[in-house]
N, C-alpha and C positions, 0 to 999 in steps of 0.2 A: 539400594537401587543401583542398577547397572546403567552406565552411561554409554550411549551409542553416538558415533559420529563426533563432530567437532562443534565447539561453541562458535557461533557466528553473530554478527550484528543483525538485528531483526528490524525490518522496516515497520514502524508503527502503523503505517497505512495498510500494509499487507496483513499484518496481524489483526487489525481492526476489520478488514474485509473478511478474513476467514472466520473471525468471531461472529460477525453479523450473519454470514451464511449459516453457520451452525445454529444461531438463535432462530432464524427463519425456519430451518429444518425442524427444530424442536417444537416450534409452534404449529407444525403440520400445514404450513402454507403451500399453496399450489406450486408445482415446479415452474410453471410459466412466470409466476411472480418472482421466484428466486432467481431465475435466469435474467429477468429484466433488471433486478437489483444488481446482480453480478455485472451485467453489461454496463450499467450506469457507473458503478464504482470503478470498473476497468477503464472506462472512458475518462473518468476524473484522473486516474493515475497516469494515463497516456498524456493528457493535457498538462499535468504537472511535470512530466518528464520532458515535454517540449519546452516548458518554462525553464527547467533546469538546464537544458541544452543551450538555450538562448543566454541564460545568465552566465554559464561557464565560458561562452565565447568571448565575453567581455572581461573576464577575470582570469589571471594566470595562476594565482594561488588562492585556494579556497579551503576553509576548514569545515569539517563535517558539522560542527555545531552551528556555524554560520548558514550552511545549507538548510539545516533544520528550521532555523528561524525564517529564512526566506520562503521556504515552501510550506511551512506549517506542518 
């Protein structure tokens, strides 16, 4: 197998979102439902990014594992 690009850290939330959209597609659900699901999940990510921003304002040094625990 040929490798393309670089290895990167993958957000479990982004991976989960993409997987859920794929599953909805495979179930032949209406596009409107898929879009509503996508919007809900993106809003959830946005709110978590706001939480992350607030958390980082109060901490000078933060480890990636610690962020994972804080944000789930």
